[in-house]
C-alpha positions as a printed Julia matrix, in Angstrom:
775×3 Matrix{Float64}:
 109.7   -12.95  139.34
 109.53  -15.76  141.88
 106.09  -16.99  140.75
 107.26  -17.5   137.14
 110.2   -19.46  138.42
 107.89  -21.69  140.44
 105.67  -22.34  137.45
 108.75  -23.2   135.41
 109.85  -25.66  138.07
 106.51  -27.45  138.05
 105.79  -27.39  134.3
 107.94  -30.45  133.46
 106.02  -32.53  135.99
 102.8   -31.97  133.99
 104.37  -34.09  131.25
 105.55  -36.89  133.5
 104.56  -40.43  132.49
 103.18  -41.09  135.95
  99.58  -40.06  136.46
  99.9   -39.19  140.15
 102.86  -36.87  139.45
 100.87  -34.91  136.86
  97.92  -34.77  139.24
 100.07  -33.44  142.09
 101.71  -30.89  139.76
  98.3   -29.52  138.73
  97.22  -29.11  142.36
 100.52  -27.4   143.2
 100.03  -24.86  140.39
  96.74  -23.84  142.01
  98.7   -22.38  144.94
 100.85  -20.21  142.66
  98.0   -18.14  141.27
  97.36  -16.35  137.99
 100.75  -17.11  136.34
  99.84  -20.8   136.42
  96.56  -20.41  134.49
  97.92  -21.16  130.96
  99.55  -24.39  132.13
  96.42  -25.45  134.0
  94.26  -24.81  130.93
  96.57  -27.1   128.95
  96.28  -29.72  131.74
  92.51  -29.8   131.19
  93.3   -31.67  127.95
  95.19  -34.42  129.79
  94.05  -37.94  128.74
  93.37  -38.92  132.36
  90.32  -37.52  134.19
  92.21  -37.39  137.53
  94.62  -34.82  136.09
  91.82  -32.85  134.41
  89.86  -32.7   137.67
  92.97  -31.56  139.56
  93.55  -28.77  137.02
  89.96  -27.54  137.33
  90.16  -27.61  141.13
  93.39  -25.59  140.95
  91.7   -23.01  138.71
  88.83  -22.68  141.19
  91.4   -21.97  143.92
  92.89  -19.19  141.81
  89.39  -17.67  141.61
  88.07  -14.84  139.47
  91.34  -14.35  137.59
  90.77  -17.77  136.02
  87.25  -16.94  134.74
  88.2   -15.86  131.19
  90.27  -18.99  130.68
  87.49  -21.2   132.05
  84.9   -19.55  129.77
  87.12  -20.15  126.76
  87.7   -23.73  127.82
  83.99  -24.41  128.38
  83.23  -23.5   124.78
  85.75  -26.06  123.52
  85.43  -29.05  125.88
  83.9   -32.21  124.47
  84.28  -34.38  127.57
  81.12  -34.65  129.73
  82.79  -35.01  133.12
  85.18  -32.13  132.51
  82.36  -29.89  131.26
  80.34  -30.55  134.42
  83.38  -29.81  136.6
  84.02  -26.5   134.82
  80.36  -25.52  135.25
  80.56  -26.36  138.96
  83.7   -24.24  139.27
  82.1   -21.25  137.53
  79.24  -21.39  140.02
  81.57  -21.75  142.97
  83.63  -18.67  142.05
  80.48  -16.69  141.11
  81.52  -16.07  137.48
  78.77  -13.67  136.33
  80.75  -13.01  133.13
  80.14  -16.62  132.14
  76.32  -16.29  132.02
  76.17  -16.45  128.23
  78.26  -19.57  127.75
  76.48  -21.3   130.65
  73.04  -20.52  129.18
  74.21  -22.13  125.92
  74.78  -25.35  127.83
  71.09  -25.47  128.87
  70.34  -27.04  125.48
  73.2   -29.53  125.56
  72.21  -33.06  124.38
  73.68  -34.5   127.59
  71.15  -34.33  130.47
  73.78  -34.1   133.22
  75.35  -31.07  131.55
  71.93  -29.38  131.24
  71.3   -30.13  134.9
  74.63  -28.66  136.06
  74.16  -25.59  133.87
  70.78  -24.95  135.54
  72.3   -25.39  139.03
  75.15  -23.01  138.23
  72.76  -20.33  136.94
  70.86  -20.52  140.23
  74.1   -20.07  142.17
  74.96  -16.95  140.15
  71.52  -15.41  140.93
  71.52  -13.41  137.69
  68.08  -12.38  136.36
  69.3   -12.88  132.77
  68.94  -16.6   133.4
  65.2   -16.46  134.21
  63.76  -16.82  130.72
  66.16  -19.59  129.58
  65.46  -21.5   132.79
  61.68  -21.2   132.45
  61.95  -22.52  128.89
  63.56  -25.66  130.31
  60.75  -26.45  132.81
  59.27  -29.02  130.43
  62.54  -30.89  129.84
  62.06  -34.64  129.4
  64.48  -35.45  132.24
  63.2   -35.11  135.84
  66.67  -34.35  137.21
  66.9   -31.37  134.82
  63.44  -30.09  135.78
  64.35  -30.43  139.47
  67.51  -28.33  138.99
  65.6   -25.69  137.02
  62.88  -25.32  139.67
  65.46  -25.07  142.48
  67.38  -22.37  140.62
  64.21  -20.38  139.92
  63.57  -20.48  143.66
  67.05  -19.09  144.33
  66.44  -16.28  141.82
  63.23  -15.37  143.77
  61.38  -13.79  140.86
  57.6   -13.26  141.22
  57.14  -13.81  137.49
  58.25  -17.39  137.89
  55.56  -18.24  140.47
  53.02  -19.62  137.99
  55.69  -21.67  136.21
  56.83  -23.25  139.47
  53.23  -23.85  140.62
  52.65  -25.81  137.41
  55.38  -28.22  138.53
  53.51  -29.06  141.8
  51.69  -31.72  139.81
  54.86  -33.08  138.2
  55.04  -36.85  137.8
  58.43  -36.85  139.56
  58.41  -36.65  143.34
  61.81  -34.92  143.41
  60.56  -32.19  141.04
  57.43  -31.72  143.15
  59.53  -31.44  146.32
  61.91  -28.93  144.72
  58.92  -26.86  143.54
  57.45  -26.7   147.06
  60.79  -25.6   148.51
  61.26  -23.02  145.73
  57.85  -21.46  146.47
  58.81  -21.27  150.13
  61.97  -19.34  149.21
  60.09  -16.87  147.02
  57.56  -16.28  149.87
  54.66  -15.22  147.67
  51.12  -15.49  149.06
  50.02  -16.58  145.56
  51.5   -19.98  146.41
  49.47  -20.52  149.62
  46.38  -22.02  147.99
  48.24  -24.38  145.59
  50.49  -25.52  148.42
  47.62  -26.12  150.85
  46.04  -28.5   148.33
  49.03  -30.8   148.87
  48.35  -31.11  152.62
  46.04  -34.02  151.82
  48.95  -36.02  150.4
  49.23  -39.5   151.93
  52.98  -39.11  152.43
  53.7   -37.36  155.78
  57.14  -36.32  154.55
  55.52  -34.44  151.65
  53.06  -32.76  154.03
  55.97  -31.76  156.25
  57.79  -30.09  153.33
  54.61  -28.18  152.45
  54.21  -27.02  156.06
  57.79  -25.74  156.12
  57.18  -23.77  152.92
  53.97  -22.24  154.27
  55.79  -21.25  157.43
  58.33  -19.32  155.36
  55.56  -17.56  153.44
  53.72  -16.64  156.65
  50.93  -14.05  156.48
  47.64  -15.62  155.4
  49.08  -19.14  155.74
  48.59  -18.93  159.53
  44.99  -20.19  159.38
  45.99  -23.2   157.28
  48.87  -24.01  159.62
  46.73  -23.77  162.76
  44.15  -26.1   161.21
  46.88  -28.67  160.6
  47.88  -28.95  164.24
  45.71  -32.07  164.19
  47.81  -33.86  161.56
  47.95  -37.6   162.4
  51.73  -37.71  162.07
  53.73  -36.41  165.11
  56.63  -35.16  162.98
  54.24  -33.14  160.81
  52.57  -31.64  163.91
  56.01  -30.63  165.17
  56.79  -28.99  161.82
  53.47  -27.15  161.98
  54.4   -25.83  165.42
  57.81  -24.66  164.21
  56.24  -23.02  161.14
  53.74  -21.13  163.29
  56.56  -20.13  165.61
  58.37  -18.46  162.72
  55.29  -16.36  161.96
  55.59  -14.94  165.48
  53.52  -13.06  168.03
  50.57  -12.4   165.71
  49.68  -16.1   165.91
  49.23  -16.24  169.72
  45.56  -15.22  169.77
  44.64  -17.9   167.23
  46.64  -20.52  169.12
  44.99  -19.79  172.48
  41.63  -20.75  170.98
  43.09  -24.09  169.88
  43.97  -24.95  173.48
  40.27  -25.74  173.94
  40.15  -28.08  170.96
  38.63  -31.5   171.83
  41.56  -33.28  170.16
  44.48  -33.67  172.66
  47.0   -33.85  169.79
  45.84  -30.43  168.61
  46.23  -29.02  172.12
  49.73  -30.55  172.39
  50.71  -29.18  168.98
  49.43  -25.76  170.01
  51.73  -25.79  173.03
  54.7   -26.6   170.81
  53.79  -23.69  168.55
  53.55  -21.32  171.53
  56.96  -22.5   172.69
  58.38  -21.78  169.25
  57.06  -18.22  169.43
  58.73  -17.92  172.82
  56.94  -14.8   174.07
  56.63  -14.25  177.83
  52.84  -14.31  177.48
  53.14  -17.84  176.1
  54.71  -19.13  179.34
  51.6   -18.33  181.39
  49.36  -19.95  178.77
  51.51  -23.11  178.64
  51.62  -23.33  182.45
  47.8   -23.43  182.56
  47.93  -26.53  180.36
  49.46  -28.47  183.29
  45.89  -28.97  184.48
  44.81  -30.62  181.2
  43.17  -34.06  181.58
  45.34  -35.77  178.93
  48.87  -36.95  179.72
  50.18  -36.05  176.24
  49.14  -32.42  176.75
  50.59  -32.15  180.27
  53.82  -33.82  179.18
  54.15  -31.48  176.19
  53.5   -28.45  178.4
  56.23  -29.48  180.83
  58.77  -30.15  178.09
  58.08  -26.84  176.38
  58.51  -25.01  179.68
  61.87  -26.71  180.05
  62.91  -25.63  176.54
  61.83  -22.08  177.33
  63.82  -22.2   180.62
  60.69  -20.86  182.33
  61.88  -20.67  185.95
  58.65  -18.92  186.92
  56.81  -22.17  186.15
  58.97  -24.28  188.52
  56.54  -24.15  191.53
  53.63  -25.26  189.31
  55.69  -28.15  187.9
  56.77  -29.18  191.42
  53.13  -29.24  192.5
  52.24  -31.35  189.46
  55.0   -33.84  190.35
  53.48  -34.43  193.79
  49.88  -34.82  192.61
  50.39  -36.59  189.25
  49.76  -40.33  188.81
  51.06  -40.84  185.25
  54.74  -41.89  185.28
  55.52  -40.28  181.91
  54.29  -36.93  183.2
  56.18  -37.38  186.47
  59.35  -38.14  184.51
  58.92  -34.94  182.48
  58.43  -32.99  185.74
  61.59  -34.44  187.3
  63.77  -33.73  184.26
  62.42  -30.21  183.88
  62.88  -29.36  187.57
  66.48  -30.55  187.32
  67.07  -28.33  184.3
  65.45  -25.31  185.91
  67.52  -25.84  189.08
  65.28  -24.01  191.53
  66.26  -24.99  195.16
  62.69  -24.51  196.43
  61.59  -27.53  194.35
  64.0   -29.99  196.03
  61.35  -31.13  198.52
  59.05  -32.15  195.66
  61.82  -34.18  194.01
  62.35  -36.13  197.23
  58.83  -37.53  196.91
  60.03  -39.79  194.03
  63.19  -41.07  195.75
  61.48  -44.36  196.65
  59.4   -44.77  193.49
  59.02  -48.4   192.39
  59.82  -47.17  188.88
  63.62  -47.35  188.56
  63.8   -44.9   185.65
  62.01  -42.31  187.82
  64.46  -42.89  190.64
  67.45  -42.45  188.34
  65.92  -39.29  186.84
  65.38  -37.98  190.38
  69.01  -38.61  191.29
  70.2   -36.74  188.19
  67.84  -33.83  188.87
  68.85  -33.53  192.52
  72.54  -33.52  191.58
  71.88  -30.49  189.34
  70.6   -28.57  192.35
  74.15  -28.26  193.66
  75.14  -27.7   197.28
  71.62  -26.62  198.19
  70.61  -30.28  198.2
  73.33  -31.6   200.53
  71.25  -31.47  203.77
  68.44  -33.29  202.02
  70.86  -35.9   200.63
  72.15  -36.63  204.12
  68.6   -37.06  205.34
  67.63  -39.25  202.4
  70.58  -41.63  202.98
  68.84  -42.62  206.23
  65.4   -43.03  204.66
  63.56  -46.15  205.79
  63.03  -47.28  202.18
  66.08  -48.85  200.48
  65.07  -47.42  197.09
  65.28  -43.91  198.53
  68.72  -44.59  200.04
  69.98  -46.0   196.72
  68.69  -42.99  194.76
  70.22  -40.57  197.24
  73.59  -42.34  196.96
  73.46  -42.12  193.14
  72.73  -38.4   193.43
  75.69  -37.98  195.81
  77.93  -39.6   193.23
  76.73  -37.18  190.59
  77.3   -34.17  192.85
  80.79  -35.37  194.0
  80.9   -33.01  196.99
  83.39  -33.82  199.83
  80.77  -32.94  202.48
  78.86  -36.04  201.41
  81.69  -38.45  202.32
  80.79  -38.94  206.05
  77.13  -39.87  205.46
  78.14  -42.14  202.57
  80.76  -43.93  204.72
  78.07  -44.62  207.29
  76.01  -46.35  204.62
  78.8   -48.72  203.5
  77.3   -51.21  205.91
  73.74  -50.89  204.61
  71.77  -54.13  204.8
  70.75  -53.93  201.15
  73.44  -54.82  198.58
  72.17  -52.45  195.88
  72.39  -49.55  198.35
  75.96  -50.53  199.24
  76.81  -50.73  195.53
  75.43  -47.23  194.92
  77.37  -45.89  197.92
  80.62  -47.49  196.71
  80.16  -46.0   193.24
  79.48  -42.58  194.76
  82.67  -42.71  196.85
  84.66  -43.83  193.81
  83.38  -40.82  191.86
  84.29  -38.48  194.7
  87.78  -40.02  194.53
  90.86  -39.11  196.57
  89.06  -36.91  199.13
  87.32  -40.08  200.31
  90.48  -42.2   200.78
  91.2   -41.24  204.41
  87.69  -42.08  205.58
  87.65  -45.32  203.56
  90.96  -46.44  205.08
  89.53  -45.81  208.54
  86.47  -47.82  207.56
  88.68  -50.88  206.89
  88.82  -51.28  210.68
  85.05  -51.02  211.16
  83.35  -53.77  213.12
  80.75  -54.21  210.38
  81.74  -56.81  207.76
  79.9   -55.01  204.97
  81.68  -51.74  205.73
  85.13  -53.38  205.51
  84.24  -55.26  202.33
  82.75  -52.21  200.61
  85.65  -49.99  201.68
  88.11  -52.41  200.08
  86.21  -52.36  196.82
  86.01  -48.57  196.73
  89.71  -48.13  197.59
  90.7   -50.51  194.8
  88.96  -48.3   192.27
  90.41  -45.07  193.69
  94.05  -46.08  193.34
  97.58  -46.5   194.66
  97.43  -44.44  197.87
  95.3   -47.22  199.33
  97.76  -50.1   198.67
  99.3   -50.45  202.19
  95.89  -50.46  203.82
  94.47  -53.0   201.37
  97.44  -55.28  201.97
  96.69  -55.06  205.67
  93.08  -55.99  204.91
  94.32  -59.26  203.37
  94.68  -60.46  206.97
  91.11  -59.59  207.91
  89.3   -62.21  209.96
  86.47  -62.43  207.48
  87.07  -64.04  204.03
  84.69  -61.64  202.27
  86.93  -58.73  203.22
  90.04  -60.65  202.12
  88.35  -61.44  198.82
  87.39  -57.81  198.2
  90.91  -56.66  199.08
  92.58  -59.06  196.65
  90.31  -57.88  193.84
  91.05  -54.27  194.69
  94.82  -54.81  194.74
  94.68  -56.5   191.34
  93.19  -53.34  189.84
  95.88  -51.1   191.31
  99.08  -52.72  190.01
 102.24  -54.75  190.74
 103.15  -53.25  194.09
 101.01  -55.83  195.91
 102.22  -58.98  194.08
 103.98  -60.55  197.05
 100.92  -60.08  199.28
  98.64  -61.51  196.61
 100.93  -64.54  196.23
 100.54  -65.15  199.94
  96.75  -65.0   199.48
  96.99  -68.01  197.13
  97.28  -70.09  200.33
  94.09  -68.76  201.9
  91.8   -71.43  203.35
  88.77  -70.1   201.42
  88.59  -71.06  197.75
  86.97  -67.8   196.63
  89.82  -65.8   198.2
  92.36  -67.96  196.33
  90.36  -67.46  193.13
  90.27  -63.68  193.61
  94.01  -63.63  194.39
  94.85  -65.6   191.23
  92.77  -63.32  189.02
  94.29  -60.27  190.69
  97.8   -61.59  189.95
  96.79  -62.04  186.34
  95.79  -58.39  186.18
  99.23  -57.31  187.39
 100.93  -58.96  184.39
 103.95  -59.74  186.58
 106.32  -62.3   184.97
 108.94  -62.48  187.7
 106.99  -63.35  190.85
 103.33  -63.86  189.95
 103.86  -66.3   187.07
 106.14  -68.8   188.97
 103.81  -68.7   191.97
 100.76  -69.43  189.82
 102.57  -72.26  187.99
 103.56  -73.78  191.34
 100.0   -73.46  192.63
  98.66  -75.12  189.49
 101.15  -78.02  189.3
 102.9   -78.79  192.59
 100.11  -77.87  194.96
  97.05  -78.29  192.74
  93.61  -77.3   193.93
  90.53  -79.34  194.59
  88.22  -76.53  193.51
  87.77  -76.24  189.73
  87.02  -72.5   189.83
  90.41  -71.9   191.42
  92.18  -74.05  188.8
  90.44  -72.06  186.09
  91.55  -68.81  187.77
  95.19  -70.01  187.79
  94.98  -70.9   184.1
  93.27  -67.62  183.13
  95.79  -65.56  185.09
  98.76  -67.28  183.4
  97.19  -66.47  180.05
  96.82  -62.82  181.07
 100.47  -62.71  182.1
 101.41  -64.43  178.78
 103.94  -66.62  180.57
 105.81  -68.96  178.2
 107.19  -70.84  181.23
 103.6   -71.87  181.97
 103.12  -73.71  178.66
 103.76  -77.27  180.04
 101.4   -76.65  182.97
  98.74  -75.23  180.66
  99.1   -78.14  178.22
  98.47  -80.5   181.14
  95.22  -78.63  181.9
  93.99  -79.45  178.37
  93.19  -82.86  179.89
  91.3   -81.49  182.9
  87.96  -83.13  183.75
  86.13  -79.82  183.51
  85.43  -78.43  180.01
  85.67  -74.8   181.09
  89.17  -75.38  182.46
  90.22  -77.03  179.18
  88.7   -74.07  177.33
  90.57  -71.59  179.54
  93.82  -73.53  179.04
  93.47  -73.43  175.25
  92.84  -69.69  175.28
  95.74  -69.12  177.69
  98.11  -71.08  175.44
  97.09  -68.86  172.57
  97.99  -65.81  174.66
 101.49  -67.17  175.34
 102.23  -67.28  171.6
 104.47  -70.3   172.1
 105.2   -72.64  169.16
 105.49  -75.45  171.71
 101.72  -75.33  172.15
 100.85  -76.05  168.48
 100.8   -79.84  168.72
  98.75  -79.9   171.92
  96.31  -77.34  170.6
  95.92  -79.28  167.37
  94.93  -82.34  169.41
  92.51  -80.18  171.39
  90.66  -79.52  168.16
  89.21  -82.99  168.62
  87.96  -82.3   172.16
  84.57  -83.81  172.98
  83.24  -80.35  173.86
  82.72  -77.97  170.94
  83.54  -74.93  173.09
  87.0   -76.32  173.79
  87.71  -77.11  170.13
  86.62  -73.59  169.16
  88.97  -72.12  171.79
  91.79  -74.28  170.41
  91.12  -72.98  166.91
  91.28  -69.37  168.15
  94.47  -70.13  170.04
  96.13  -71.66  166.97
  95.4   -68.42  165.18
  97.46  -66.56  167.8
 100.36  -68.99  168.12
 103.23  -67.89  165.92
 101.14  -66.53  163.07
  97.55  -66.12  161.89
  98.56  -68.71  159.3
  97.47  -71.8   161.26
  93.93  -70.51  161.69
  93.76  -69.65  158.01
  95.12  -73.07  157.06
  92.4   -74.85  159.02
  89.73  -72.59  157.55
  90.92  -72.92  153.99
  91.21  -76.67  154.03
  87.63  -76.88  155.2
  88.66  -78.96  158.21
  85.61  -80.52  159.88
  85.3   -82.58  163.03
  84.55  -86.28  162.6
  82.84  -88.6   165.03
  86.13  -90.47  165.43
  87.55  -87.39  167.11
  90.21  -86.31  164.62
  90.37  -84.05  161.61
  91.0   -84.54  157.92
  89.78  -83.9   154.43
  89.59  -85.75  151.13
  91.1   -83.3   148.66
  92.77  -79.9   148.52
  90.21  -77.12  148.86
  90.6   -73.96  146.74
  91.25  -70.75  148.61
  87.89  -69.19  149.5
  87.22  -65.83  147.89
  85.93  -64.21  151.07
  89.17  -65.05  152.87
  91.07  -62.93  150.39
  89.32  -59.85  151.82
  92.24  -58.95  154.07
  94.25  -55.69  153.93
  93.04  -52.85  151.69
  96.24  -52.66  149.6
  99.63  -54.29  149.15
 102.36  -53.02  151.45
 104.88  -50.65  149.95
 107.42  -53.5   149.86
 106.44  -57.15  149.75
 108.4   -59.2   152.29
 110.94  -61.68  150.92
 109.6   -64.79  152.64
 110.56  -68.25  151.3
 107.45  -70.23  150.5
 109.67  -73.35  150.58
 110.02  -72.81  154.33
 106.93  -74.97  154.64
 109.19  -77.94  153.87
 107.61  -79.18  150.65
 109.38  -79.41  147.31
 107.59  -77.98  144.29
 105.47  -80.43  142.26
 106.06  -78.16  139.26
 109.85  -77.98  138.65
 109.4   -75.74  135.58
 107.67  -73.06  137.64
 110.13  -70.96  139.69
 109.54  -70.57  143.45
 107.71  -67.46  144.57
 110.79  -66.34  146.48
 114.4   -67.62  146.5
 115.16  -70.08  149.31
 118.56  -70.63  150.89
 119.56  -74.3   150.57
 120.15  -74.49  154.31
 116.45  -73.84  154.93
 115.0   -76.36  152.49
 113.44  -79.45  153.99
 113.28  -78.02  157.49
 110.28  -78.39  159.76
 107.5   -75.89  158.98
 107.89  -72.63  160.87
 105.02  -70.23  160.95
 106.9   -67.36  162.52
 106.89  -65.02  159.52
 103.48  -63.42  159.13
 104.43  -61.81  155.83
 104.16  -64.87  153.6
 100.42  -65.38  153.75
  99.83  -61.62  153.94
 101.67  -61.18  150.65
  99.76  -64.0   148.98
  96.33  -62.95  150.25
  96.54  -59.16  150.12
  93.6   -57.66  148.3
  94.18  -55.08  145.54
  91.26  -52.67  145.79
  91.62  -51.56  142.16
  91.16  -55.06  140.69
  88.12  -57.24  140.16
  87.66  -60.54  141.97
  88.72  -62.72  139.02
  92.01  -60.9   138.79
  92.67  -61.56  142.46
  93.19  -65.24  141.73
  96.26  -64.69  139.62
  97.65  -61.31  140.65
 100.09  -62.87  143.13
 101.76  -64.83  140.35
 102.93  -61.52  138.9
 105.41  -61.07  141.74
 108.84  -61.86  140.26
 111.2   -64.08  142.29
 113.17  -62.06  144.81
 111.53  -58.74  143.93
 109.88  -56.1   146.09
 106.89  -54.83  144.12
 104.5   -52.03  144.94
 100.79  -51.98  144.19
 101.34  -49.53  141.31
 103.85  -51.89  139.72
 101.35  -54.73  139.78
  98.54  -52.62  138.35
 100.81  -51.35  135.59
 101.86  -54.89  134.75
  98.23  -55.98  134.47
  97.35  -53.09  132.18
 100.22  -53.94  129.84
  99.32  -57.62  129.46
  97.68  -58.78  126.26
  94.77  -61.22  126.36
  97.1   -64.12  125.52
  99.43  -63.15  128.31
  96.47  -62.95  130.7
  95.41  -66.52  129.85
  98.96  -67.75  130.39
  99.18  -65.92  133.72
  95.86  -67.41  134.84
  97.16  -70.92  134.14
 100.27  -70.18  136.14
  98.09  -68.75  138.94
  96.04  -71.96  139.1
  99.26  -73.94  139.46
 100.35  -71.59  142.23
  97.07  -72.13  144.09
  97.52  -75.9   143.84
 101.03  -75.56  145.24
  99.77  -73.5   148.16
  97.03  -76.04  148.9
  99.54  -78.89  148.93
 101.78  -76.99  151.33
  98.85  -76.28  153.61
  97.96  -79.98  153.55
 101.48  -80.93  154.6
 101.44  -78.45  157.47
  98.17  -79.86  158.82
  99.52  -83.4   158.62
 102.67  -82.43  160.48
 101.01  -80.51  163.29
  98.47  -83.3   163.78
C-alpha cells in the first residue's frame, strides 16, 4: 500500500500554519493519484485561495477519477474563484458526467461563473447543452453572450444557426466577432448571406474575420470572396486570397477572369489566391502576369512563384530581371532567383552587380551565394569587373559562399584602389577563416601597401595562428601596415604584449595610439600596464589622441597602479582626456580616486562631470552615486557642489531589487562615522566600538541594498517604513517582514511610521556627512 503511506506522509503538511507548505502539499498529492482525492477535496475549503487553487490543479492532474468528487464539490462551493476553477477543470478533463451540475451554473447570479459554465459546456461538446445555451443568448452581460455563441459554434448544430445569426447585430463587438467565427465553424451555407452583409463594415479587421468565416464555409461563398479581391485594405485582400485558396481547384476558372480586371489590386489579389490553391495550372497563369503593366502585379506574381517554388518559372523571372526598370520588381526577381537556385539564371543576376541601388547589390550577393559552387567562375570574373560596385558585391557574395577556391582571387583584390571593395574582400576572407591564413601571411610581404594593410586586418580577425607574422609586420616600412598590425594583435590576445609595448615608441602618432588601445584589449597587468603608465607619465606625448589612448587602455586593464597617473590626467587641457581619465578611474575601483573624482564633479565641461559621477558609482560601491543623486546635488556657477537641507529619499530610487535577499547582511550603519542624533532609537545593526568614529568606508555594498530593497508584495507607502522592522543584529527574510506587517495593529503601524521617518532623517544626515568628507 505504498500510495496510502505517501498520502499519510503528506496529510499533516496540509494543516501546516505556513501557506506555502500547504500549497506545496496539495500539489504533491496530485502526483499520488486517486487515493489523494479525499484530502484534496478537503483542501478546497482552505481559507487561502492559493491552497484551494493548488488542490484543484492537483485534482485535474488525477483526471477522470476525480470527477465525482469535483461534481459534489461544485454543488457546495460558495466561493466565486474556486467555482470558476472547478468548472475549468471539468472542461479540461472532459467530464461529461458533470453536464447537469454545469448547466445549473448557467443561471448563477455571478456573471463570471455563467461565462465559465458556458465555456466548459462548449469544451464538452455534448448536445444536451444546446437548449440551455440558446436560452442564455440574451443574457445582459456581453462576456456571457460571447461565451455562449463560441460554445454553440463548437457544438456545430444546424438548429443553432438562426440564433447565432441574430447575434451578428449584437451591440458588443466581441459578441459579433464570436458569432462570425462560430458560423464559420458550423460551415452552413445559410450563414453566407448574413455574413456577406458585414463586408461593408468600416473596420478592416471585422471584414477580415468575415472573409475567414466565408472561406471555411466555401461552396457558394466563392463569388462573394472573388468580388472582394478589390478590398481597399491589403490585409483583407490577403485574407480573401487565403480563403479562396482553401476552397480549392474549383475556384481557378473564376480567378482567371479576374486577372483581366482593370484594378491592379484585384489582379494582385487574384495571384495570391492562385498561389494559395497551389495547382500546377496556376503556375503558368501566374507566370503570364509577369508581363502586367503594373509593378504591384508583377511583384506579387514573382513573390507567389517563389512561395510555390516554381523552378519552371526561373527563366521567365531571369528575363524580367534584365528588362525591368522598377527597382522593387527587380528586387523581387533577385530574391526569387536566389531561392529557386537555378544555375542557368546566374548570368542574369550578374547584370545587377553594379546597380547604383545598394539594397539591390546586397540582394544580388545573397542570391548568388545561394547558387553554390556553380557561381565560382562568375565570381572570379566579377572580382575584376571595371565597376567598383560590382567588385564589392562579388566580394560580399564570396564571403557568403565561404568556398576555399575563392581565396586566390580575393587575395588579389586586397590591394583594390577602392576602400569599400577592400573592406568587402577583408570581410569575405575573415568569413572563410583558417583556410585563408597561409595566403594572407604571404600577402604581408606584398609590394602593395593596401595588400599588406588589409592582410593584417584580416589576420587579426582570424586568430592566433597569425601572431608571429603580425609581429613581423610591426616592422613594416609603412606606418599604415604597422597600425593595422597593432590593431590586429590587440584582438588576438596577450602573446604579442612585448611587441606592442615596443610599438609605443613608433614615430607615427597613430601607430602609438593603435598600440596603446591594443594593449588595453589584452588586459595584461604585468607588462602592458607599467609600460602604459611610463608612457603616460615619464615620457608623455605631445599628441592628445595618444594620451587619451593611454588613459583608456589603463582603464580597460583596470590597473590600480595607474591611479596617480590617471588622477594627474584629470587636469589635462583637453576635455576628452579628462573624461577618459574619470571613466578609467572608475574602472580601477580604487578608493584612492574618490577625492579626485569628487573634485572632477565641478569640471568646467559637463561631459567630464558626468563621467566623474559614473565613476564614483563604480568606485568601492554604488553608494556614492546614490548619495549624490539622493541629496539632489547640483552644480553651481562657483564650481563646487552643495545643498541647503537634507533631501528625502526619492521613491523611484527605491525601485531596486525585486525582493529582499534570503539573509540581510549585518552591516553597521555607524560605519559612516556619524553618531545617532536619536539616542533612544537603537542602531539598525550593532557596531563594534573599534569601528565607531572611523573614516567612512563604502566597501560593503550590502548596507544600502538592505535599506533600499523593494518588497514586491507591499504598497509604496509601506516601503517608507518597512526597513525599520529589521531588528538589531537579525537576519530577516521577506516572509518574516510580511508576516510582521500583517500582525501589526493600526496603532503599531503609526508608531512604526514615526520611527521610519526618524530612520530616514538619520540616513540623510549620514549621507550629508559623507558628501562633506569626500569633498
